[in-house]
C-alpha positions in Angstrom: 101.6 89.4 90.9 101.8 93.2 90.9 99.6 96.0 89.9 101.6 98.6 88.3 100.6 102.3 88.4 102.2 105.5 86.6 100.5 109.0 87.4 101.6 112.1 85.5 100.5 115.6 86.4 97.3 114.7 88.4 96.7 117.1 91.6 99.8 117.4 93.6 101.7 114.5 91.8 103.9 115.4 88.9 105.2 111.9 88.7 104.8 108.6 90.4 105.7 105.1 89.1 105.1 102.3 91.5 104.6 98.5 91.4 102.3 97.0 94.3 101.6 93.7 95.3 98.5 92.2 94.1 98.3 89.1 96.4 96.7 88.0 99.6 97.5 90.4 102.4 97.2 93.7 104.2 99.2 96.6 103.1 99.5 100.3 104.1 100.6 103.5 102.0 101.7 106.0 104.4 103.4 109.5 104.5 102.6 112.9 105.7 99.6 114.9 105.0 99.6 116.2 101.3 102.1 113.6 100.1 99.6 112.2 97.5 98.2 109.1 99.5 94.5 109.9 98.9 95.0 110.7 95.4 96.8 107.5 94.7 94.1 105.7 96.6 91.5 107.3 94.2 93.2 106.4 91.2 93.7 102.9 92.2 90.1 102.7 92.8 89.6 102.7 89.0 90.3 99.0 88.7 87.1 98.5 90.9 85.1 101.5 90.4 85.4 103.5 87.2 83.1 106.2 88.6 85.9 107.2 90.5 87.1 109.2 87.7 84.4 111.7 88.1 86.0 112.7 91.4 89.0 113.9 89.2 87.9 117.6 88.0 89.2 119.7 85.2 91.3 121.7 87.8 93.2 118.4 88.8 94.3 117.9 85.2 96.6 119.3 82.5 97.1 118.4 78.8 99.7 116.2 79.9 98.0 114.4 82.6 97.6 110.5 82.5 97.2 107.4 84.7 98.5 104.0 83.3 97.5 100.8 85.2 98.6 97.4 84.2 98.7 93.9 85.6 100.2 91.0 83.7 99.7 91.8 79.8 96.6 93.9 80.7 97.1 97.7 80.3 94.6 100.7 80.6 95.7 104.3 80.0 93.4 107.0 81.4 93.7 110.4 79.9 91.5 113.5 79.7 88.8 113.1 77.1 87.1 116.1 75.4 85.3 117.0 78.4 88.3 116.9 80.4 87.3 113.7 82.3 89.6 110.8 82.6 88.7 107.8 80.3 90.3 104.7 78.7 89.3 105.8 75.4 88.1 102.4 74.6 84.6 103.3 73.4 81.9 100.7 73.4 78.4 101.0 72.0 75.6 99.8 74.1 72.2 98.3 72.6 70.4 101.3 73.5 72.8 103.5 71.5 74.5 104.8 74.2 78.2 104.5 75.1 80.6 103.7 77.7 84.3 103.3 78.2 85.7 99.6 78.6 88.8 98.6 80.6 91.0 95.6 80.6 92.2 95.8 84.2 89.2 95.4 86.2 88.7 93.5 89.7 85.8 93.4 92.2 86.3 95.2 95.3 85.5 98.0 97.7 86.6 101.5 98.0 86.0 104.0 100.6 87.5 107.2 100.3 88.1 109.8 102.9 85.4 111.7 104.4 85.7 114.2 101.6 85.6 111.9 98.7 83.4 109.0 100.3 80.1 107.7 99.3 78.1 108.4 102.3 76.3 111.4 101.1 74.9 110.1 97.8 71.4 108.8 99.3 71.2 111.4 102.2 68.9 113.7 100.7 66.3 110.8 100.2 66.3 109.6 104.0 64.5 112.3 105.7 61.3 111.7 103.3 61.7 107.9 103.8 62.0 107.8 107.5 58.7 110.1 107.7 56.6 107.4 105.8 53.9 105.5 108.0 54.7 102.1 106.6 58.4 102.4 106.8 58.6 99.4 109.1 57.0 97.3 106.4 59.9 98.3 104.1 62.7 97.1 106.5 64.2 93.8 107.8 66.5 92.9 110.5 70.2 93.4 109.3 72.2 90.0 109.0 73.6 89.0 112.2 77.0 88.7 110.9 76.8 92.7 109.8 75.2 93.8 113.2 77.7 91.7 115.5 80.9 92.7 113.5 79.9 96.4 113.5 79.4 96.1 117.4 82.6 94.3 118.0 84.8 96.7 116.0 83.3 99.9 117.2 82.3 98.9 120.9 84.0 95.6 121.4 80.1 94.5 122.2 78.5 92.3 119.5 75.2 93.3 120.9 75.5 96.8 120.4 73.8 97.1 117.3 71.1 94.5 117.7 68.5 96.9 116.4 70.2 97.4 113.2 67.7 97.2 110.2 68.0 97.7 106.3 65.6 98.0 103.5 64.3 94.6 102.6 65.3 94.5 98.9 66.9 96.1 95.8 63.6 96.5 94.3 62.2 98.4 97.4 65.3 100.5 97.7 65.0 101.5 93.9 61.4 102.5 94.5 62.3 104.8 97.1 64.9 106.4 94.9 68.1 105.3 96.5 71.3 104.2 94.8 72.3 101.6 97.4 70.4 99.6 100.0 70.8 101.7 103.1 70.8 100.5 106.7 69.0 102.1 109.7 69.5 101.9 113.3 66.6 101.9 116.0 67.3 104.0 119.0 65.3 102.9 122.0 63.5 105.8 123.9 61.0 106.1 126.4 58.3 107.1 124.1 58.5 106.0 120.5 61.6 104.6 119.4 63.6 106.7 116.8 65.2 105.6 113.4 68.4 107.1 112.1 69.9 106.0 108.6 73.5 104.9 108.0 74.0 108.4 106.4 72.9 110.1 109.7 75.4 108.0 111.6 78.9 108.8 112.2 81.6 108.5 109.3 83.0 105.4 111.2 79.5 103.7 111.5 78.5 104.5 107.8 82.0 103.4 106.4 82.0 100.2 108.3 78.4 99.2 107.6 79.1 99.7 103.8 82.5 97.7 104.2 81.0 94.8 106.3 77.8 94.5 104.1 80.0 94.2 101.1 82.0 91.4 102.8 78.9 89.6 103.7 77.3 89.7 100.4 80.5 89.0 98.2 83.4 87.6 100.2 81.5 85.2 102.6 79.8 83.6 99.7 82.9 83.5 97.7 81.6 85.3 94.7 85.0 86.2 93.3 88.3 84.5 93.5 90.2 87.9 94.2 88.9 90.7 96.1 90.6 94.3 96.5 89.4 96.6 99.5 90.9 100.0 99.5 90.2 102.3 102.6 91.6 105.7 102.8 92.4 107.6 105.7 90.7 105.2 108.2 91.8 107.1 111.3 89.5 110.1 110.2 86.5 107.8 111.0 87.8 105.3 113.6 89.1 105.8 117.2 92.3 103.8 117.8 90.7 100.8 119.5 88.3 100.4 116.6 91.3 100.4 114.2 92.9 97.9 116.1 89.8 95.4 116.0 89.5 96.2 112.5 93.0 95.1 111.7 92.2 91.9 113.7 89.0 91.2 111.8 90.3 91.8 108.3 93.4 89.6 109.3 91.2 86.8 110.2 89.3 87.3 107.1 92.3 87.1 105.1 93.6 84.2 106.6 90.3 82.1 106.7 88.7 83.2 103.5 88.7 81.0 100.1 88.9 84.3 98.2 92.4 85.9 97.8 91.7 89.2 99.7 94.0 92.3 99.1 93.6 95.2 101.5 95.1 98.5 101.1 95.1 101.4 103.7 96.2 104.7 103.3 97.0 106.0 106.7 99.2 107.6 109.3 97.6 105.7 112.2 100.3 104.6 114.5 98.1 101.8 115.8 97.6 100.4 112.4 101.1 100.9 110.9 102.6 99.1 113.7 100.4 96.2 113.1 101.5 95.8 109.4 104.7 94.1 108.2 107.7 96.4 107.1 107.7 94.7 103.7 104.0 95.6 103.3 104.5 99.4 104.0 105.0 101.9 101.4 106.0 105.4 102.5 105.3 108.1 100.0 107.7 111.1 100.0 106.8 114.1 98.1 109.3 116.9 98.3 109.3 117.8 94.8 105.8 116.5 93.7 107.9 113.7 92.1 107.0 110.9 94.5 109.6 108.5 95.6 108.6 105.2 97.3 110.3 103.5 100.3 109.9 99.9 100.6 110.2 97.9 103.1 109.6 100.5 105.5 109.7 100.1 109.3 106.7 101.6 111.4 108.6 104.0 113.4 110.5 105.5 110.3 107.2 105.7 108.6 105.7 107.8 111.5 108.9 109.8 112.6 107.3 113.0 111.8 103.9 112.2 113.3 104.8 110.3 116.6 107.7 110.9 119.2 108.6 107.9 121.3 109.4 109.4 124.8 109.9 108.3 128.4 113.4 106.8 128.3 117.0 107.8 128.6 118.3 106.0 125.4 116.9 105.3 122.1 118.7 102.7 120.3 118.0 102.4 116.6 118.3 99.1 115.1 117.6 97.7 111.5 115.2 95.1 112.1 113.4 92.6 114.5 116.4 90.2 114.9 118.7 93.0 115.7 116.4 94.3 118.3 116.1 90.9 119.7 119.9 90.3 119.9 120.4 93.8 121.4 117.7 93.2 123.9 119.5 90.0 124.9 122.8 91.7 125.4 121.4 94.4 127.6 119.4 92.0 129.7 122.1 89.4 130.1 124.8 92.1 130.9 122.5 94.2 133.2 123.1 97.2 130.9 119.9 98.8 131.7 120.6 99.4 135.5 119.3 102.7 136.5 118.3 103.8 133.1 115.3 103.5 130.6 116.1 102.1 127.1 113.8 101.9 124.2 115.0 99.8 121.1 113.3 100.7 117.8 113.6 98.7 114.4 113.9 101.6 111.8 114.7 100.0 108.5 117.8 99.9 106.4 121.1 101.6 107.2 120.5 104.6 105.0 117.0 105.2 106.8 118.5 104.7 110.2 121.2 107.4 109.3 118.9 109.9 108.0 116.5 109.4 110.9 119.3 109.5 113.6 120.7 112.7 111.8 117.2 114.4 111.7 116.3 113.4 115.5 119.9 115.1 116.6 119.6 118.1 114.2 116.0 119.1 115.4 116.4 117.8 119.0 113.5 115.7 118.4 113.7 113.7 121.8 114.5 117.0 124.0 117.1 117.6 126.7 119.0 114.7 128.3 118.0 111.8 125.8 120.4 110.0 123.9 120.5 108.3 120.5 122.6 105.4 119.3 122.4 103.6 116.1 123.4 99.9 115.9 123.9 98.6 112.4 124.2 95.1 110.9 127.8 94.1 110.8 128.1 94.0 106.9 127.5 97.6 106.4 130.6 99.0 108.4 132.8 99.9 105.3 129.8 101.7 103.6 128.8 103.9 106.7 132.6 104.8 107.5 132.6 106.6 103.8 129.9 109.1 104.8 131.3 111.8 106.3 128.3 113.8 107.3 127.3 111.0 109.8 130.6 110.5 111.3 129.9 112.2 114.7 126.7 110.0 115.3 127.1 107.6 118.1 127.0 104.1 116.4 128.3 100.6 116.6 127.9 97.3 114.6 126.4 94.0 115.4 128.9 90.9 115.4 126.9 89.4 112.4 125.5 90.8 109.3 121.7 90.7 108.5 119.8 87.6 109.6 119.3 86.5 106.0 123.1 86.8 105.1 124.1 85.2 108.4 121.8 82.0 107.8 122.9 81.7 104.3 126.7 82.0 105.2 126.5 79.4 108.2 124.1 76.9 106.5 124.9 77.2 102.7 127.9 79.3 101.6 130.4 78.1 104.2 128.6 75.4 106.2 129.2 75.2 110.0 128.4 71.8 110.8 127.9 72.6 114.5 125.7 75.4 113.8 123.6 73.2 111.3 123.4 70.6 113.8 122.4 73.1 116.4 119.3 74.7 114.1 118.6 71.1 112.9 117.8 69.5 116.2 116.0 72.5 117.7 113.7 73.3 114.7 113.7 70.8 112.3 112.7 67.3 113.7 110.0 66.5 111.0 111.9 67.5 108.0 115.7 67.7 108.1 117.4 70.9 107.6 120.0 69.2 105.2 117.1 68.2 102.8 115.7 71.9 102.9 119.2 73.2 102.1 119.3 70.8 99.1 115.8 71.6 97.9 116.9 75.2 98.1 120.3 74.8 96.1 118.3 72.8 93.5 115.4 75.1 92.7 116.1 77.7 90.1 113.6 80.0 91.7 115.7 80.1 94.9 119.2 79.2 93.6 122.1 80.5 95.5 123.6 82.2 92.6 120.6 84.5 92.5 120.4 85.0 96.0 123.4 87.2 97.3 121.4 88.8 100.0 119.9 85.5 101.3 116.3 86.6 101.4 115.4 83.6 99.2 117.0 81.0 101.6 115.4 82.9 104.6 111.8 82.7 103.0 112.5 78.9 102.5 113.3 78.5 106.0 110.4 80.4 107.3 107.9 78.4 105.1 109.3 75.2 106.4 109.0 76.4 110.0 105.5 77.8 109.3 104.3 74.2 108.4 105.4 73.0 111.7 103.7 75.9 113.7 106.5 78.3 114.3 106.1 81.7 113.3 108.7 84.1 112.0 108.2 86.2 115.0 109.0 83.3 117.3 111.9 82.0 115.4 113.7 85.5 115.5 113.3 85.4 119.2 114.6 81.8 119.5 117.4 82.6 117.0 118.7 85.7 118.8 119.3 83.7 121.9 121.1 80.8 119.7 123.2 83.7 117.8 124.1 85.1 121.2 125.4 81.6 122.8 127.0 80.6 119.8 129.1 83.7 118.9 129.5 85.0 122.3 129.9 88.5 121.2 132.3 89.9 124.0 133.5 92.8 122.0 130.0 93.9 121.0 129.0 93.8 124.7 131.7 96.2 125.7 130.9 98.4 122.7 127.1 98.7 124.1 128.5 99.3 127.5 130.6 102.2 126.7 127.8 103.7 124.7 125.3 103.5 127.5 127.8 104.7 130.2 
């Protein structure tokens, strides 16, 4: 299931049309500053928080502006109303005579914008008066253990760090004190008189995480809804790298173990976070002309190429994916090709992305003096690359096989290689035979060979069956690279690499 969004003439986005996965998992919207990530996240948040429309001002709009959001057969089109505010135009009258705008695409979830658009300041003005009250401790209770311990783990890797975390005891009390939400307070131990500070007086990272963890505690842990959408904009502005790493671990475990279908979208240029997200879940926004182009899948090193420069080596080898990296690494180790030199192998996406990245690095001397860049492409793109004259001078070579998906489909389905089938069958498929898996693939209309020229459907079937017996895709790639090296005996490829590294 996908969530589709079309944006026309809002802020710095003239045109954007993207279909985003709306199923369990963690995703990243990446791109340079000013490319439109935060605007896209804000407009996505309309499906969980219609009041986000108030953050779009008349200066952000034109008479032609609109946002169209659809999923399945449900669709909402947000356009400027007579007050130049975005609305769906689906006006509904309340019992008290007032009106509100209805929407068809609506989900439960959590949205935290960047520090410029976040919600942490809404109750700020009420805090000072509340903290000064003599009976304040009668209105507070200890925070739930889950909230306090998770906050301490993510920020400090210490579950006891926020053992003095408290919150207003009920919605009723919070409303009586004039708060919109139910704020938390932290008691700082001092020699004379402990001091209370509010969630809104804490750092942006503490405030954001308290809101997120509180939402998870109230909604997700209790399985209130089947599908939950979490949107977190520019997380690196609020959290340090180690905290981002632990937040990813926490959310990954939550996604895996929760009964709810949890969908998490980050907008980010944090290298730590981007490297932890699968390339198929990374969406790179490029906004050269205010008409945004989306690159997906996108490998992490391509996504952050203008933000982060890998360094400390003599040779940079660009490859298309993790299997290519594993094969090249195997070749280098087995043939002692790294003697007296430091080599970095980076998965960088498809051949066109690699060509552009390689060309830009050479043109702008990104790596500095004395560093060499070599592109190693999958074997099936040799003809296409030969036609591109502008990249003719770039050092390059080609793997002895096409992509892993095409290679497996060719060897196991299109032109069955009995020896290779036996090799993989004996090694990985002891519980359910590889032959049965291939037959099911061929007989299933959803994965039929005629609609699977690139082999991606077959590869998904293989990985799904491996996952059932406890073999992850990353482990399979590592093992398979050894199998391919031993089976293909790529002598010519070894010599090509040797010459390029000499």
